[in-house]
N, C-alpha and C positions, 0 to 999 in steps of 0.2 A: 658349525664344527670348528671354525677358526677360533671362536671364543673359548671353547673347551681347551684347545691347544695352548692358547695364551695363558689361561688359568693354570694349566698343568705346568707350563714352563715357568710361570711365576712362583708356583709352589716349589719346584725343584730348585730354582735360583734361591728361594728363601732358605731352604734347608742347607744348601751349599754355603751360603753366606754365614749362617749360624755355625756351621762346622768350621769355617775359616776362622771366624772370630774366636771360637772356643780354643782352638789351637794357639792362636796369637796370644790370647789371655793367659793361658797356662805358661806360655814361654816368657811373657813379661813378668808374671809373678815369680817364676823360677829365677829369672835374671836378677830381679830386685832382691830376693832373699839371699842369693849367692853374693851379690855385690856387698850387702851389709853383713855378710858372714853369719847369717842366721841358719846355721847348719841343721839344728834340730827342727826348726820350722820348715826348712826346705825338705828334709827327709820325710817329715810327717805329711807335708803337702803332696809329695810324690806318691806316698803310700795311699793316701785318701783319694787321689786322683785316679790311681790304677783301679782301686776298688769300686769307684763310682762310674767308671767308664762303661757306657752301655750304647747299643746302636740307637741312632736318632730315630724318633717316631715322626715320620713325615706329616702326620696329621695333627701334631701337637704344637710344633714350633718351639721357641726357646723357653716359654713359660713352663713352670713345673706345677703338677697337681698336688695339693697338700690337704685339702679339706677332708676331715675324717667322716666316714659314712659307714653304714652297715655295722658289721661286727666290730670295727675299729672304734666307732663312736660309742657303742655299748661298753667296750672294754675301758675306754677313757672315763666314762661316767662311773663305771664300777670302781675304778681307782679313786675317783673323786669321793664317792660315798664311803670308801674304806679308809679315807685319809692317808692313802699310800702316796706320799709326795714324790718319792723317787720315781716310781713307775708312771705316775700321772705326767710328770714333766718330761719323762722319756718319750711318751707319745705326743704330748702337747708341743714340745720342741720340734718334733718331726712333722707335725701336722700344721702348725701355725708358725710360719717362718719369722725369724728374728726381725727382718726388715719391716714386716707388716706390724709386728707387736710393738716396735719402737716408734712408728710413725702414725699409726691409726689411733685416734682419740679413744674410740670404744675399746680397742685392743689394750691400750694403756690402762684404761679404767678396770677392765676385767683382770688384768695382770695384778693390779694393786689389791683388789679384793681377794684374789686367789692367795696372795701371799699372806693376807690377814687370816683367811680361812684355815690354811695349813698351820699357821702359828698357834691358833687358839683351838684347834681340832681336839686335843686331848680333853679339853673342858666342855665340849659340846654335849648336849643331852644324848645325841645319837652315836657317841664315840665308844660306848661300852663294848668291849671284846673285839674291837676292830684293830686293824694293823697300825693305823695312825696313832692310836693310843699307846701302843707298845713302843713305837719308834719315836714319838714326839715328846717323850718325857726323859728327864735325865736318868742315866743308869746309876748315878750315885744318890744315896739318900740325901734329901735336903729338907730343911725346916721351913715351912711356909707359915709365917706368923698368923695369918688370917684363915688358915686352913685352905682346903681345896686341892687342885691338881697342879703339880709343878709344870709350868710352861716355859722354863728357862731355855730349853733347846730351840723351840719354835720362835721364841722372842729374840733369840740371838740371830737366827736367820732373818727374821723380819727387820731387825735393826741393820743388818748388813745390806739388805735390799734398799731400805729407805735412805741409806747413806750413799748408795751407788746408783743403780739403775732407776730407783724410785724417787730420786732427789727432785726431779722436775715436776713431779705430781704435787709438790707443795704449793704450786701456783693455783691449784684447784681447791677452793674453800671446802669442798666435800671431804677431802682427805686430810686437810691440815690438822684436825684434832688427833688423827691416828698416828702422827709422828711421835706422840707421847706414849703410845700404847706399850712399847717395849720396856718402858721405865716405870710402869705402874705396878706396884707389888701384888695387888689383887684386883685384876681387871673385871673379874666376874661380879664384884660388888661395887665397882666404880659407876657412878650414874651415867658417865658418858659412854662407857663401853658395855654395860650390862646387857644392852639389847642384842649384842653379838651372840650371846649365849642362850637366846630363846629359840625354840624349834622353828619359828617362822623365819628367822634370819637364814637358817640353813636351807629351808625350802626356797626362799627368795634367791639365794646364791645359786642353787641348782638351776632354777628357771633362767637366771641371767646367763649362765654358762651355756645352756642349751640353746638359747636364742642367738647368742653370739656366734656359736659354731654354725648354726643353721644359716646365718646371714653372712658368714665369712665368705670371701671370694673363693670360687673353686680353683682358680689359678692365680698365681702371683707373677708379676712381671720379672724379667730377668734383672740382674743388678745393673745399676746405672752405667758402669764402665763398659758393659756389653753394648748398650745403645751408643755410647761414645765412640767405640771403635767401629761399629756399623756405619756411623755417620762419617767418621774420618776416612774410611776406605771406600765411601760411596756405595755401600751395600744396602742402605735403607731407601725409603721411598723419597726422601727429601734431600739427602746429602749428595754431594758431588765429590768425585775422587779429588784428592789434593793435587793441585797443579805442581808440576816439577818446578824446581827453583830456576829462576831466570838467570842466564849467564851474565856476568858483569859487562858493562858497556865497553866496546873495543875503543882503544885509544888510537888516534890518528898517526899510526906509524907507516902508512902507505906512501904511495908515490906522490899523493897530493901534498902531503906535508913536506916532502923532500923538494918538490918542485917550487913550493912557495918559499922554502928556506933558501933555495937557490936563487930565486928572484930577488929576495932581500939582499942576498950576498952581492948579486950583480948590480943592484941599485945603489948599494953602498960604495 
């Protein structure tokens, strides 16, 4: 019975520690934004914090569940099939946290291929009549010397991606040729990129995305600053509370100094 009590007490202490750190984190972020006069960011942070505040789940701890399943998974895949970039990323961003997407090699690989998929979607064999075809092409008439579908809108987004978040992928030889893709006038006829427009590539993309989601972690760890504060305040399993500052050493202003001074005076 004592073991149950100990485990229960540990769980309660863990939840209380998480709550303490969350309050402290919010205060630190608020102070930082106010100190640097980031009034817009401060107000947005307060609004988002108020909207996101929910009672703590004692059985879950500080990690958050993100992995899509059930209807959410089918909805995500439906947006993928339809080439609906906006709604796909709305769910994808909510289900696959940014921290995981930026640090996990498989997540980075899937992210790069997804950017290519939505960039070329209007020219895919399966794009006919789908939303991605209507939204992925330019609204203004354009002349394409070699014929085919206008991919200027999607290629612009792809170029922005590879110049920013996708820049690190250049170290991977698999992706290096695709840095030229936004600048190729007729990628459907280019020998390097023509395979993207075969039905098999779309099927492979879907299979890769399904496997990635199936193998993605059900929970993601809290941000690193959360662990840092837990350790600092001695609320984790390994940390110890910070020691109070030691007082400066006391100088010899007492009777001993006076007496010794008096002895020297008398000896002189």
